[in-house]
N, C-alpha and C positions, 0 to 999 in steps of 0.2 A: 446402652451407651453411657458410660460412667459420667463423663463431663456434663452431658445433658441432664442426667438425674440430679447432679449437684446444682446445676443452674436452677432447676425447678424447685429444689428444696430452699435455696437461697432466696429466690424471688417470692416464694410463697410465705416465707417466714419474716419475722420482724427484727431479728437479732443481728443480722449482718448488715454491713454498709452497702450502699449502692455501688461504691467503688470496687468493693470485693466482688460483687455480682458482675459488674462490667468486665473486670479482669478475667473472670471465668468465661464470659462471652467472647473475649479476645482469643482465648484458647480454642473455643469452639469455631470461631471464624477461621483460624488457621487450619484447624482440622478439616473444615468444609472447603477450604481454599476459596472463600467467598470474599471478594474485594468490597462489595457493598456493605456487608456486615462489619468488616474491619474498619472501614472509614467511619461508620456511625459510632462504633465503640470508641475508637481513638479520639474522635471529636468530643464525645461525652467525657472521656477521661482527661484529655489534655486541654479542652476548651475549643471553641469555634474561632479560629484565627482567620477571620474574614471581615471585610468592610461592607459586605453585601448582606443585608438582613434576610434576604430571600433564601440564603443558604442555611439559615438556622431554623430548626423545626418550630412549628407553631406553638408547641407546648412550652417552649422557652421564651415566649413573648407574653407580656402582661401589661395592663394599664398601670401607670404610675404618675401621680400628680407631683407638682413641684412646690417647694416652699423656700422662703428666703429670710435672711437676716439683713435688716436695713438699719443704717446708722444715720441719725439726724442731728440737728443743732443741739449744742450743749450736751453731747453724749447720749441723747435719747436713742432708744432702740425699739425696733419692732421685730420680734422674733417669730418664727414659724408662720410668716405671712404667706398665704397661698398666692401662687403666681399663675394667672390665667394664661392659657396658651395663645389666646387671641392677641395678646400684646406682643408676642414674639413674631419674628419673620417666619414665613412659611417653612423654610428649610430648617428652622430651629424648634419648631413647635413640638417635635417628639420629645424634647427635653422637659416638657411639662405635661405630656400625655401618655407616653408609653416607655417601656424598657425592654431591651433584648438582653437576655442573660447569657453572656458569652463565656463565662468562666467555667473551669472544670467542675464537675459535679461535686467533688470533694469540698469545694469552696462554700457550698450551700448546705452540706449535710448537718452541720452543727447548729443551724438556725432553728430555734424553737417556734412553735405555732404562735406564741404570744410576743415574739420579738420582731423587730423591724431591721432591715438592712438599709443603710444610707449610701446613696451614690451621689457624690459631689459633682456639680457642674464643672466643666473645664474652666481654668482661670481666664482664658481668652474670651469665653462666652460671657463671663461675669463682667469683664471690661466693656464689652459691647453694650450691655444693658444696664450698667451701673447707675446711670442717670435717667432711666426711662420710666421711673415710677414716682408717684406722689409729686408730679411736676418738678422733679429734681430736688425737692426739699430733703428727701431721704435718699441715701446712696446705697445701692445693693452691695453688701459686703461679702455675702456667701449665699449660695443657692444649692439645692440638692433635691433628689427624688427619693421618696420612701417606698420600699416594697415590703408589705407585711409578711411575717414568717409563714403564714398559711400558704402563701404562693410557693415557697420552697418545699414545704411539706408535700404539697400537691405535685410539684415537679418530680420529686423523688418517687412518690407513689405511682405516678404515671409511667416512669421508666420501669419500675418493678413490674407493673401490670402488663406493659407491652412486651417485656422480655418473657414473662410467664406465659402469655398467650402464644407467643411464637414458639417457645420451647415445647409446650404441650402439643401444639399442632405438628411440630417436627417429630416428636416422639411417636405420635399416632401414625404418621407417614412411615416412619422406620418400622413400626410394627407390621406394616403391610408388606415389607420387602425383606429386611434383615437388620442386624445391628450395625451394619456398615454404612455410614453416611454416603460413601461413594456410589452406593446403589441408587440414590435419589437423583433425579434429573436436576441440573443446576438451575434450570428455568423455574422449577417448582420451588426451590429454596429461595430464589430471588423474589418470587411472587409472595411468599410468606413473609419475607423481611419487609417488603413494601406494605403489605396489608396490615400486619400486626405490629411492626416497630416504627417504620417511617410514616406510614399512613398513605393511602391512595390505592390505586388499582393497576397502575402501569408496571410493566416488567421489561427489563432489558436483558438480552441474551449476552452471556459472558464473552462470546467471540466478538460480537458487535461492540461491546463495551471496550474491549482491548483495541479494536480498530479506531474507535473514536478518540481514545486517549493517546494513540500513537501519532495523531496529526500534529504537525508543527507548522506555524505560519511565520514566514520570514518578515522582518521589519519592513513596513511600508508596502508590503505586497498585497494590494487590494484584491487582485484577481484570485489569489490563493484563499484569502479570507472569505470572499463572496462565494467561491466554489465550495468551501467547506460548509458554510451555512446552508447553501442550496442543496447539495447532494447528500450531506450527512445528517442535517437536522430538518430539511424540508422547509426552510424559511423562504417565503415567496419573494418575487422580484421587487415588488413595491416596498416590502419591509426592508429588504437589503438596501434599496435606494434611501429609505428613511435613515438607516444606520449611517450611510455615507454622509448625509446631511448633518446628522448629530455629531459625528466625528469631526467634520469640518468646522462646525460651530464651536465645539469644545476646544479645538486646537487654537482658536483665536481668542477665546475668552478664559481659558483655564489659567489659574495662578499657581497650581501645583501639578507635578507629574502624575500620570495615572489616568484612570477612566473618569471623564468629566460628567457633569450633571445630566446633560441630555442623553449621553450614551448610557449612563446608568439607568435612566428611566426607560430607555429602549430595552435594556436587558430585563427590567422588571416586568415589562409587557410581553416578553418573548413567548409566553404560553399562548397568547392571542394571535401571534404572528406565525406560529409553527404549524407545519402540516402533520400528517399521520406518522411520519418517521420520528419526529420529536416526541409525539405522544407515546410511541412505542418505547422509547428510551426512558420516558418520564420527564416531566417539565423541569424538575430541579436539576437533573443530570444535564439536560439541554442547556439550562442557564449557566451551570458551572463551566461546561465546556466552551460555550460561546464567550463567556468572560475570559477564560484562559486564552482563547484564540485572539480576542481583541487586545488583550494585554501584550501578547507576543507581537501583534501587528504594530502596536505603539512603541515597541522596543524595550518593554520591561519584562521582568521574569517573575514568576509566582514567588510571593514572599518578600519582594522588594517594595 
């Protein structure tokens, strides 16, 4: 299979970019007609456009401390001052502890091992904490997180290695049947994608995946949402009751539209609440679909 051989050559070598490799993988995904591989490749090429960190692969998450520039009396400055997470409110501590790399892989390919990338804090966050340090004698003027270049080198190498392992296993399987990928069971391809690329051991059948994605929840239709969570994902009755409580709480405390804090936490814990059916689909798939259904229930649409 020509495209598979090309992917192996690109993944095993050092001269091509990760973007070129991933575009070849997109061709393979369409050849295989595999939605799981398409989604992963497109996310890597276009960036992960999600507010839910759980939908981003673990290899795109890293620790990242924060530093700041403080302005004091008579123009005095303290630059590159470390900012301890403990000073921040709990919901903001990740700005001084960790970083999720959402951007397209091309954004990180030119970063050298000895370089750092700077990620500035949002302006509104600086306003919140500008007088919280040095007893207010120095004002926080700017804050940022630094991620060393070695992280991005490792990220790209991880993607290459995962693609290479998947492609080699797929070629071995093809050698057992023919050069036609249609001869391979879709469940087998899904299993390899999860094991070697995404990580994990759960597999979802293509037919069931289509059925899950076809579900639509009308706005404010609690019965439809509860039924989908129960029958499609195997979420237990007590967990569904917890979700109702979380939605009710968020509806009275939320200041912006969308999924609120308690509902978001419920989704993060979904793997602990789901039965065997959700485990069959894979926890990440279950979380994504539950998020989509809750968003519909709240009257929003994906991407809004």
